[in-house]
C-alpha positions in Angstrom: 0.0 0.0 0.0 2.7 2.5 1.0 4.7 1.8 -2.1 1.7 2.4 -4.3 1.0 5.7 -2.5 4.7 6.8 -2.9 4.6 5.8 -6.6 1.4 7.9 -7.0 2.9 10.9 -5.3 6.1 10.6 -7.4 4.0 10.3 -10.6 1.9 13.3 -9.6 5.1 15.2 -8.8 6.5 14.3 -12.2 3.3 15.4 -13.9 3.4 18.7 -12.0 7.0 19.2 -12.9 6.4 18.5 -16.6 3.4 20.9 -16.6 5.5 23.6 -14.9 8.3 23.2 -17.5 5.7 23.3 -20.2 4.3 26.5 -18.9 7.8 28.0 -18.6 8.8 26.9 -22.1 5.6 28.0 -23.7 5.3 31.3 -21.9 1.6 31.7 -22.6 -1.4 32.6 -20.5 -4.4 30.3 -20.9 -6.4 31.9 -23.7 -3.9 34.7 -24.4 -0.4 35.3 -25.6 2.2 36.6 -23.1 5.2 38.4 -24.6 8.1 35.9 -24.8 10.7 38.6 -23.9 8.6 39.6 -20.8 8.2 35.9 -19.8 12.0 35.4 -20.1 12.5 38.4 -17.9 10.1 37.1 -15.3 11.8 33.7 -15.3 15.2 35.4 -14.9 13.9 37.6 -12.1 12.4 34.7 -10.2 15.7 32.7 -10.4 17.7 35.8 -9.4 15.5 36.5 -6.3 15.6 32.9 -5.3 19.4 32.7 -5.6 20.0 35.9 -3.6 17.6 34.7 -0.9 19.2 31.3 -0.6 22.8 32.6 -0.8 21.8 35.4 1.7 20.6 32.8 4.2 23.8 30.9 3.7 25.8 34.1 4.4 23.8 34.8 7.5 24.9 31.4 8.8 28.5 31.2 7.5 29.6 34.8 7.2 32.5 35.9 9.5 32.1 39.7 9.0 29.2 41.3 10.9 28.7 43.8 8.0 28.4 40.9 5.5 25.8 39.1 7.7 23.8 42.3 8.0 24.0 42.9 4.3 22.9 39.3 3.7 19.9 39.8 6.0 18.8 42.9 4.1 19.1 41.1 0.8 17.0 38.2 2.1 14.3 40.6 3.3 14.3 42.8 0.2 14.4 39.9 -2.3 11.6 38.1 -0.5 9.5 41.2 -0.8 10.4 41.6 -4.5 9.7 37.9 -5.1 6.2 38.3 -3.5 5.4 41.1 -6.0 6.8 39.0 -8.8 4.7 36.0 -7.8 1.6 38.1 -8.5 2.8 38.7 -12.1 3.6 35.0 -12.5 0.2 33.9 -11.1 -1.6 36.3 -13.5 0.1 34.7 -16.4 -0.4 31.2 -15.0 3.4 30.7 -15.0 5.0 28.3 -12.6 8.6 28.7 -11.5 10.4 25.7 -10.2 12.0 26.0 -6.8 15.7 25.4 -6.3 18.7 27.0 -7.8 19.5 27.2 -11.5 22.8 25.6 -12.6 24.8 28.9 -12.5 23.6 29.7 -9.0 24.1 26.1 -7.9 27.8 26.5 -8.9 28.0 29.7 -6.8 26.4 27.9 -3.8 28.7 24.9 -4.2 31.8 27.2 -4.1 30.5 29.1 -1.1 29.6 25.9 0.9 33.2 24.8 1.1 34.5 28.2 2.2 34.5 29.8 5.6 35.7 33.0 7.3 37.2 35.8 5.2 37.3 33.6 2.1 33.6 32.9 2.3 32.9 36.6 2.9 35.0 37.7 -0.1 33.4 35.2 -2.5 29.9 35.9 -1.2 30.3 39.7 -1.8 32.0 39.2 -5.1 29.0 36.9 -6.1 26.5 39.5 -5.0 28.3 42.2 -7.0 28.2 40.0 -10.1 24.5 39.0 -9.6 23.4 42.6 -9.1 25.4 44.0 -12.0 23.6 41.4 -14.2 20.3 42.2 -12.6 20.8 46.0 -13.0 21.3 45.6 -16.7 18.3 43.2 -17.1 15.9 45.3 -15.0 16.9 48.6 -16.7 16.4 47.0 -20.1 13.0 45.6 -19.1 11.9 48.9 -17.6 12.8 50.7 -20.9 11.9 48.0 -23.5 9.4 45.6 -21.9 6.1 45.1 -23.8 3.7 44.5 -20.9 3.0 47.5 -18.7 2.8 45.6 -15.4 6.1 43.9 -16.1 7.7 47.2 -17.0 6.4 48.8 -13.8 7.7 45.9 -11.7 11.1 46.2 -13.3 11.3 50.0 -12.8 10.0 49.8 -9.2 12.5 47.1 -8.3 15.5 48.7 -10.0 16.3 51.2 -7.3 16.6 48.4 -4.7 18.9 46.4 -7.0 21.1 49.5 -7.5 21.2 50.1 -3.7 22.3 46.4 -3.2 24.9 46.8 -5.9 26.3 50.0 -4.3 26.4 48.3 -0.8 28.1 45.2 -2.3 30.7 47.2 -4.0 31.4 49.1 -0.8 31.7 45.9 1.1 33.9 44.5 -1.5 36.5 47.1 -0.7 36.6 46.2 3.0 35.8 42.6 3.3 38.7 40.4 4.4 40.7 43.3 5.7 41.8 43.6 9.3 40.9 46.5 11.6 44.0 48.4 10.5 43.0 48.0 6.8 45.4 45.2 6.0 44.6 41.7 4.8 
């Protein structure tokens, strides 16, 4: 009995996964056409928020520098709020986003998992600079060139927070790993 139940749950999970992938690949609302460029942006935004939340939680646990931990906490809070807004856009389009990290972000997480102390802090901050530089470009482009008004509005309203995170990460990048006297 329990094997049949587990097999049923696994089959349902596989069906749900296939349906989610189909929705992502097709990028269409039921009964209407969503702009493929906007759908691609929404997918990228969801993956980015998810990665920054997960890596931020990791930094809160493994970070050595109090400023890095504080920065990570702000990122988690801000990206969770931005993701909640994004979820409304996804729901309106009947798009599902799979949980977990995409392969690029999994590589970042794997590298961070084996580090500790100043090495962890340096790589985490470097990763956040890289992520937010990429995000700044994508969100700016979407705000200017997106096709659907609600997606453009989301991009333009989220962009200031991304720029603030990038500014903070760059500032941290200059000081992380240095001792109190400014030496490494």
